[in-house]
C-alpha positions as CSV (number, residue, x, y, z in Angstrom):
1,M,-42.7,29.3,79.1
2,H,-41.7,25.7,78.9
3,G,-41.9,23.8,75.6
4,P,-43.8,20.6,74.9
5,L,-40.7,18.5,75.4
6,E,-39.9,20.1,78.7
7,R,-43.5,19.6,79.9
8,L,-43.5,15.9,78.8
9,Y,-40.2,15.4,80.7
10,R,-41.6,16.9,83.9
11,T,-44.8,14.9,83.6
12,K,-42.9,11.6,83.2
13,L,-40.6,12.4,86.1
14,T,-43.6,13.3,88.3
15,L,-45.4,10.1,87.4
16,L,-42.3,8.0,88.0
17,A,-41.7,9.6,91.4
18,T,-45.3,9.2,92.4
19,V,-45.5,5.5,91.4
20,S,-42.2,4.8,93.1
21,T,-43.3,6.5,96.4
22,V,-46.8,4.8,96.4
23,V,-45.3,1.3,95.7
24,G,-42.7,1.9,98.4
25,V,-45.3,2.9,101.0
26,G,-47.5,0.0,100.0
27,L,-44.6,-2.5,100.5
28,L,-43.7,-1.0,103.9
29,V,-47.3,-1.2,105.1
30,L,-47.6,-4.8,103.9
31,A,-44.4,-5.8,105.6
32,H,-45.4,-4.3,109.0
33,R,-49.0,-5.3,108.9
34,P,-49.9,-7.3,112.0
35,G,-51.3,-10.9,111.4
36,S,-50.3,-10.7,107.8
37,Q,-49.9,-14.1,106.0
38,L,-46.8,-12.7,104.4
39,H,-44.6,-14.2,107.1
40,E,-45.9,-17.7,106.4
41,S,-45.5,-17.5,102.6
42,W,-42.5,-17.8,100.4
43,L,-42.5,-14.0,100.1
44,A,-41.1,-13.9,103.7
45,N,-37.7,-14.7,102.2
46,L,-37.7,-11.4,100.1
47,P,-36.5,-8.2,101.6
48,I,-39.9,-6.5,101.3
49,T,-39.0,-3.9,103.8
50,D,-35.8,-2.9,102.1
51,I,-37.4,-2.8,98.7
52,G,-40.2,-0.6,100.0
53,S,-37.8,1.7,101.8
54,A,-35.7,2.1,98.7
55,L,-38.7,2.8,96.4
56,F,-40.1,5.3,99.0
57,T,-36.8,7.1,99.5
58,T,-36.1,7.2,95.7
59,G,-39.5,8.7,95.0
60,L,-39.0,11.4,97.6
61,I,-35.5,12.2,96.4
62,V,-36.6,12.4,92.7
63,I,-39.5,14.7,93.7
64,F,-37.7,17.1,96.0
65,F,-34.1,17.0,94.9
66,T,-34.8,17.2,91.1
67,Y,-37.1,20.1,91.4
68,L,-35.0,22.0,93.9
69,D,-31.8,21.4,91.9
70,K,-33.2,21.8,88.4
71,A,-32.3,25.5,88.0
72,D,-28.8,25.0,89.3
73,A,-28.3,21.9,87.1
74,E,-29.4,23.7,84.0
75,E,-27.0,26.6,84.8
76,R,-24.1,24.2,85.3
77,A,-24.9,22.5,82.0
78,N,-25.0,25.8,80.2
79,Q,-21.7,26.8,81.8
80,R,-20.1,23.6,80.6
81,L,-21.5,24.0,77.1
82,R,-20.2,27.6,76.9
83,R,-16.8,26.6,78.1
84,V,-16.6,23.8,75.5
85,L,-17.8,26.1,72.7
86,K,-15.3,28.8,73.8
87,E,-12.4,26.4,73.8
88,E,-13.3,24.6,70.6
89,A,-14.7,27.6,68.7
90,P,-11.4,28.2,66.7
91,A,-11.3,24.5,65.7
92,I,-14.9,24.5,64.7
93,R,-14.5,27.7,62.7
94,D,-11.5,26.4,60.9
95,A,-13.2,23.1,60.1
96,V,-16.3,24.9,58.7
97,V,-14.2,27.3,56.6
98,D,-12.1,24.5,55.3
99,G,-15.2,22.4,54.5
100,F,-16.7,25.3,52.5
101,A,-13.4,26.0,50.8
102,F,-12.7,22.5,49.6
103,A,-16.3,21.3,49.3
104,P,-18.2,24.4,48.0
105,D,-21.2,22.3,46.9
106,S,-22.1,21.9,50.6
107,L,-22.8,25.7,50.8
108,T,-25.9,25.2,48.6
109,S,-27.5,22.9,51.2
110,V,-27.0,25.3,54.2
111,A,-27.2,28.8,52.7
112,S,-29.9,30.6,50.7
113,P,-29.0,32.4,47.5
114,K,-29.2,35.8,49.3
115,T,-26.8,34.4,51.9
116,L,-24.4,33.2,49.2
117,D,-24.5,36.7,47.6
118,R,-23.5,38.3,50.9
119,I,-20.7,35.8,51.4
120,I,-19.3,36.5,48.0
121,E,-19.5,40.3,48.4
122,N,-17.8,40.0,51.8
123,C,-15.0,37.9,50.3
124,L,-14.5,40.3,47.5
125,A,-14.5,43.3,49.9
126,I,-11.7,41.6,51.9
127,Q,-9.7,40.9,48.7
128,L,-10.3,44.4,47.1
129,G,-10.2,46.4,50.3
130,D,-13.3,48.4,49.1
131,R,-16.8,47.2,50.0
132,E,-18.5,49.5,47.6
133,L,-16.4,48.4,44.7
134,A,-16.9,44.7,45.7
135,A,-20.7,45.2,45.7
136,D,-20.7,46.9,42.3
137,V,-18.3,44.3,40.7
138,Y,-20.4,41.4,42.0
139,T,-23.7,43.1,40.9
140,D,-22.4,43.4,37.3
141,L,-21.0,39.9,37.4
142,R,-24.3,38.5,38.6
143,E,-26.3,40.3,36.0
144,Q,-24.1,39.4,33.1
145,V,-22.9,35.9,34.0
146,V,-24.7,34.3,36.9
147,R,-28.2,35.0,35.4
148,A,-27.2,34.3,31.8
149,P,-29.5,31.6,30.4
150,E,-26.7,29.6,28.8
151,R,-22.9,29.6,28.2
152,W,-21.1,29.3,24.9
153,Y,-17.8,27.4,24.2
154,D,-15.3,27.7,21.4
155,A,-17.1,30.4,19.5
156,R,-15.8,31.0,16.0
157,A,-16.8,33.9,13.7
158,S,-15.7,34.3,10.0
159,I,-16.5,37.4,8.1
160,G,-16.0,37.8,4.3
161,L,-16.3,41.3,2.7
162,T,-17.0,41.8,-1.0
163,R,-18.3,44.8,-2.9
164,W,-22.0,45.3,-3.4
165,T,-22.6,45.4,-7.1
166,A,-26.1,46.7,-6.9
167,G,-25.0,50.1,-5.7
168,P,-22.3,52.7,-6.4
169,D,-18.6,51.8,-6.2
170,S,-17.8,54.7,-3.9
171,G,-19.4,57.5,-2.1
172,P,-22.8,57.6,-0.4
173,G,-24.7,54.3,-0.8
174,S,-21.6,52.2,-1.6
175,M,-21.8,49.0,0.4
176,F,-19.9,45.9,1.3
177,V,-21.7,42.5,1.4
178,A,-20.6,40.9,4.7
179,T,-21.1,37.2,4.9
180,I,-20.8,36.2,8.6
181,R,-20.7,32.6,9.8
182,C,-20.7,31.9,13.5
183,E,-20.4,28.5,15.4
184,Y,-20.3,27.6,19.0
185,R,-21.0,24.8,21.5
186,A,-23.7,25.1,24.1
187,I,-26.4,23.4,26.1
188,P,-29.4,25.4,24.8
189,S,-31.8,26.9,27.3
190,S,-34.4,27.6,24.6
191,S,-35.6,25.7,21.6
192,V,-35.8,28.9,19.5
193,L,-33.1,31.1,18.0
194,R,-34.1,34.6,17.0
195,F,-32.2,37.0,14.6
196,A,-33.3,40.6,14.1
197,C,-32.3,43.5,11.8
198,V,-33.7,46.9,12.8
199,S,-33.3,50.5,11.8
200,D,-34.5,52.1,15.0
201,Q,-31.8,52.9,17.6
202,G,-34.2,52.5,20.5
203,E,-35.5,49.2,19.4
204,Y,-31.9,48.1,18.7
205,R,-30.8,48.9,22.3
206,E,-33.9,47.2,23.7
207,L,-33.3,44.0,21.8
208,L,-29.7,43.9,22.7
209,H,-30.8,43.4,26.3
210,D,-33.4,40.8,25.4
211,P,-31.9,37.3,26.1
212,A,-34.4,35.7,23.6
213,F,-32.4,37.1,20.7
214,T,-29.2,35.5,19.5
215,T,-28.1,38.3,17.1
216,V,-29.4,41.8,16.6
217,W,-28.1,43.9,13.7
218,Y,-28.6,47.7,13.2
219,F,-28.9,48.9,9.7
220,E,-29.0,52.7,9.0
221,P,-31.6,53.5,6.4
222,I,-29.8,54.5,3.2
223,A,-30.2,54.2,-0.5
224,G,-33.8,53.3,-0.2
225,L,-33.1,50.4,2.2
226,D,-33.9,49.9,5.8
227,G,-33.9,47.0,8.4
228,A,-36.9,45.4,6.7
229,S,-35.3,45.1,3.3
230,P,-34.3,41.6,2.2
231,E,-31.1,43.0,0.8
232,A,-30.1,44.5,4.1
233,F,-30.2,41.3,6.1
234,E,-30.7,37.6,5.2
235,L,-30.3,34.5,7.3
236,V,-28.7,32.0,5.0
237,Q,-28.4,28.8,7.1
238,V,-28.7,27.4,10.6
239,T,-27.5,24.0,11.6
240,V,-27.6,21.9,14.8
241,D,-24.9,19.2,14.9
242,G,-24.7,19.5,11.1
243,Q,-28.5,19.2,10.6
244,T,-30.1,22.1,8.8
245,R,-33.0,23.9,10.6
246,A,-35.7,25.9,8.7
247,A,-36.1,29.6,9.4
248,R,-39.3,31.6,9.4
249,R,-39.1,35.3,8.4
250,T,-41.4,38.0,9.7
251,S,-41.2,41.8,9.0
252,K,-42.7,45.0,10.0
253,R,-41.9,48.6,9.2
254,G,-38.2,49.2,9.6
255,S,-37.3,45.7,10.9
256,Q,-37.4,42.0,10.3
257,T,-37.0,38.9,12.4
258,F,-35.9,35.3,11.6
259,T,-37.1,32.6,14.0
260,V,-35.5,29.1,14.0
261,N,-36.9,26.1,15.9
262,L,-34.1,23.9,17.2
263,G,-36.5,21.1,18.4
264,D,-37.8,20.5,21.9
265,D,-35.7,17.4,22.3
266,V,-32.5,19.5,22.2
267,V,-33.6,21.4,25.4
268,S,-35.2,18.5,27.2
269,D,-32.2,16.2,26.7
270,Q,-29.9,18.9,28.3
271,R,-27.1,17.8,26.0
272,E,-24.4,19.9,24.4
273,V,-24.8,20.6,20.7
274,T,-22.9,22.6,18.1
275,I,-24.9,25.4,16.6
276,S,-23.8,27.1,13.4
277,Y,-25.5,30.0,11.6
278,T,-24.7,32.1,8.6
279,Y,-26.2,35.5,7.7
280,R,-25.5,38.1,5.0
281,T,-25.8,41.8,5.6
282,L,-24.9,45.1,4.0
283,V,-22.3,47.4,5.5
284,Q,-21.6,50.9,4.4
285,Q,-18.1,51.3,3.0
286,N,-17.9,54.9,4.4
287,G,-18.8,53.6,7.9
288,H,-15.4,52.1,8.1
289,L,-16.6,49.7,10.8
290,I,-18.0,46.2,11.4
291,H,-18.4,44.8,14.9
292,L,-19.4,41.5,16.4
293,D,-20.9,41.2,19.9
294,L,-21.3,38.1,22.0
295,A,-24.7,37.7,23.6
296,R,-23.7,35.0,26.2
297,P,-20.7,34.3,28.4
298,T,-18.2,32.6,26.1
299,K,-15.2,30.5,26.8
300,G,-12.8,30.7,23.9
301,F,-13.4,33.2,21.0
302,K,-11.9,33.6,17.5
303,A,-13.0,36.1,14.8
304,E,-11.5,36.3,11.3
305,L,-12.1,39.0,8.7
306,R,-11.2,38.4,5.0
307,Y,-11.2,41.4,2.7
308,G,-9.6,40.4,-0.6
309,D,-10.8,42.5,-3.6
310,A,-12.8,44.8,-1.3
311,G,-10.7,47.9,-2.0
312,I,-9.4,48.1,1.5
313,R,-5.9,49.6,2.0
314,N,-5.5,48.9,5.7
315,I,-7.5,47.4,8.5
316,N,-7.2,47.5,12.3
317,V,-9.0,45.6,15.1
318,L,-10.4,47.0,18.3
319,D,-11.2,44.4,21.0
320,Y,-13.5,45.1,23.9
321,I,-12.7,42.0,25.8
322,A,-12.1,42.4,29.6
323,G,-9.3,40.0,30.5
324,A,-6.0,39.8,32.2
325,E,-4.4,38.6,29.0
326,Q,-4.4,40.4,25.7
327,P,-6.1,38.8,22.7
328,R,-3.8,37.4,20.0
329,I,-3.9,39.2,16.6
330,T,-2.5,37.8,13.4
331,R,-2.8,39.3,10.0
332,L,-2.0,39.0,6.3
333,P,-1.5,42.5,4.8
334,A,-3.5,44.0,2.0
335,S,-0.7,43.2,-0.4
336,D,-1.2,39.5,0.2
337,P,-3.4,37.6,-2.4
338,T,-5.8,36.7,0.5
339,P,-5.5,39.5,3.0
340,S,-7.1,38.8,6.4
341,I,-6.9,39.6,10.1
342,E,-7.7,37.3,13.0
343,V,-8.4,37.8,16.7
344,S,-8.4,35.0,19.2
345,F,-8.9,34.8,23.0
346,D,-8.8,31.7,25.1
347,G,-10.4,33.0,28.3
348,W,-14.0,34.0,29.1
349,V,-15.6,36.8,27.2
350,F,-18.5,38.5,29.0
351,P,-21.8,39.4,27.2
352,K,-21.6,42.5,25.1
353,G,-17.9,41.8,24.6
354,G,-16.5,41.3,21.2
355,V,-14.4,42.8,18.4
356,A,-14.6,45.7,15.9
357,F,-12.8,45.9,12.6
358,V,-12.0,49.4,11.3
359,W,-10.7,49.9,7.8
360,V,-9.3,52.5,5.5
361,L,-10.3,52.4,1.8
362,A,-7.7,52.5,-0.9
363,G,-9.6,55.3,-2.7
364,E,-9.5,57.4,0.4
365,M,-5.7,57.2,0.5
366,G,-5.5,58.8,-3.0
367,D,-7.8,61.6,-2.0
368,L,-5.8,62.1,1.2
369,R,-2.5,62.4,-0.6
370,E,-4.1,64.8,-3.1
371,K,-5.4,67.0,-0.2
372,V,-2.1,66.9,1.5
373,T,-0.3,67.9,-1.7
374,T,-2.8,70.8,-2.3
375,R,-2.3,72.1,1.2
376,Q,1.5,72.0,0.8
377,Q,1.3,73.9,-2.5
378,E,-1.0,76.5,-0.9
379,R,1.5,77.0,2.0
380,S,4.4,77.3,-0.4
381,A,2.5,79.9,-2.4
382,V,1.7,81.9,0.7
383,G,5.4,81.7,1.8
384,R,6.6,83.0,-1.6
385,A,4.0,85.8,-1.5
386,R,5.3,87.0,1.9
387,K,8.9,87.1,0.5
């Protein structure tokens, strides 16, 4: 089945051959016609017979030779093309690979997203030597990073712990007031920031995977408080490039949500801004733990915890940051007038990465020493009784 271009070519060739043959025959007839006035006119000086013969012969050659030799000519052309491609294939391949390696933007114009995914998985499989591992690694990377709505830069978090005076000093219901201030640079993908505090584990896990929420805090119901209590969670301030933005609070049974409108111009301008927000929450002293999660891929992260006058004897940090280099940890001990501990990491932190601070209360150390002493005395008494 010939295409339109091939049919057009054959039609033009046939028309040209037919016209050439007919004109050639006409000139030959005119040149040999008896009694023609051609011999008495100025046309007698032209080689009419030669021209007619040439046109006639050319027309016949085009008609017969071209059609008879067409198949062989196409085969010869294909053989020449295959030979050239075979000889130049390595050079062409190297040129394409080098072009994609040093000019990766050109890939987007010649490859679909699915093709790019296959290319990346194949490259990872070559480097890792395990195709299944490469597929799983890239799937996780695509879900956490590639599809992330935005990226954060130079994230800073500062936590201050103080005793909650509205509750008991120790035991069940004793709390720390944690004042947490976070700041980062980003090109916002949404004009709205959302902060939530919930007391349901299922709702907490669901909101953690919701990209519309900036911070989700879980508060275990205790001492008559739950996630909807104003004392449990309060958004103190939100600023964009130093300008304060108002927050709207909504609550339902067991949870509350703060919504902040950054302004449509922040998103439409696609410009980088510095976003800062401060919130205050209650943390159980006997929970011995406070953690900070990052909701977006973040380049550069630093978190500091200050715990002066909080009754904390010792504090450790657990980082869940996947990186080739270890985070840097600096601390001022509890004996210092302003005890603190700081964690910093210069690389990229994936979503759900972050840090956790674990403490030991000073009062617990006394109880522990008393228990140890009691056990030692009991063992001594048993030993004396056996003697």
